[in-house]
C-alpha positions as CSV (number, residue, x, y, z in Angstrom):
1,X,0.0,0.0,0.0
2,X,2.9,2.4,0.6
3,X,4.1,1.7,-2.9
4,X,0.8,3.0,-4.4
5,X,0.8,6.1,-2.2
6,X,4.4,7.0,-3.2
7,X,3.5,6.6,-6.9
8,X,0.5,8.8,-6.4
9,X,2.6,11.4,-4.6
10,X,5.2,11.3,-7.3
11,X,2.6,11.9,-10.0
12,X,1.2,14.8,-7.9
13,X,4.7,16.3,-7.6
14,X,5.2,15.9,-11.4
15,X,1.9,17.6,-12.1
16,X,2.8,20.4,-9.7
17,X,6.2,21.0,-11.3
18,X,4.6,21.0,-14.7
19,X,2.0,23.5,-13.7
20,X,4.6,25.7,-12.0
21,X,6.8,25.7,-15.1
22,X,3.8,26.5,-17.3
23,X,2.9,29.5,-15.1
24,X,6.5,30.7,-15.1
25,X,6.6,30.5,-18.9
26,X,3.4,32.5,-19.1
27,X,4.8,35.1,-16.7
28,X,7.9,35.4,-18.7
29,X,6.0,35.7,-22.0
30,X,3.9,38.6,-20.5
31,X,7.1,40.3,-19.2
32,X,8.6,40.2,-22.7
33,X,5.6,41.9,-24.2
34,X,5.8,44.8,-21.7
35,X,8.5,46.9,-23.1
36,X,7.7,50.2,-21.5
37,X,7.4,50.8,-17.8
38,X,4.4,53.0,-17.2
39,X,4.6,55.6,-14.4
40,X,1.8,57.4,-12.6
41,X,0.6,60.3,-14.6
42,X,1.8,59.0,-18.0
43,X,-0.7,59.7,-20.8
44,X,-1.0,57.3,-23.6
45,X,-3.1,56.6,-26.7
46,X,-4.2,53.2,-28.1
47,X,-1.3,53.3,-30.6
48,X,1.2,53.5,-27.7
49,X,0.3,49.9,-26.9
50,X,1.0,48.6,-30.4
51,X,4.0,46.5,-31.3
52,X,5.8,49.3,-33.2
53,X,5.8,51.6,-30.3
54,X,6.8,48.9,-27.9
55,X,9.7,48.0,-30.1
56,X,10.9,51.7,-29.8
57,X,10.8,51.5,-26.0
58,X,12.9,48.3,-25.9
59,X,16.0,50.1,-27.3
60,X,18.2,51.9,-24.9
61,X,18.3,55.1,-26.9
62,X,14.5,55.4,-26.7
63,X,14.7,55.1,-22.9
64,X,17.3,57.8,-22.6
65,X,20.0,55.5,-21.4
66,X,23.4,56.0,-22.8
67,X,26.1,53.3,-22.7
68,X,28.9,55.9,-22.5
69,X,29.0,59.6,-21.5
70,X,31.1,62.4,-22.8
71,X,33.8,61.9,-20.1
72,X,34.2,58.3,-21.1
73,X,34.5,59.1,-24.8
74,X,37.1,61.8,-24.2
75,X,38.8,59.7,-21.5
76,X,38.6,62.6,-19.0
77,X,38.4,62.3,-15.3
78,X,36.0,65.1,-14.3
79,X,37.5,65.2,-10.8
80,X,40.7,66.5,-12.2
81,X,39.0,69.6,-13.6
82,X,37.5,70.9,-10.4
83,X,39.2,73.9,-8.9
84,X,39.9,74.0,-5.1
């Protein structure tokens, strides 16, 4: 009788793991679709939710993030240019 209970619990565990993995996949799919982080007070139109606009917000340039600033490009240390 213990053998049948352990088989049943193994199947339940497998089902739970399968369900959890499906939920995680769905969650990840939804996160991938959400390219823009909306803040309180943002105004948007229906076309803002379309795939073309979302693609724009996925690029770092559209979000205002730069990979390098002017000091990095000119190889300057801004601390050396302060006067005491």
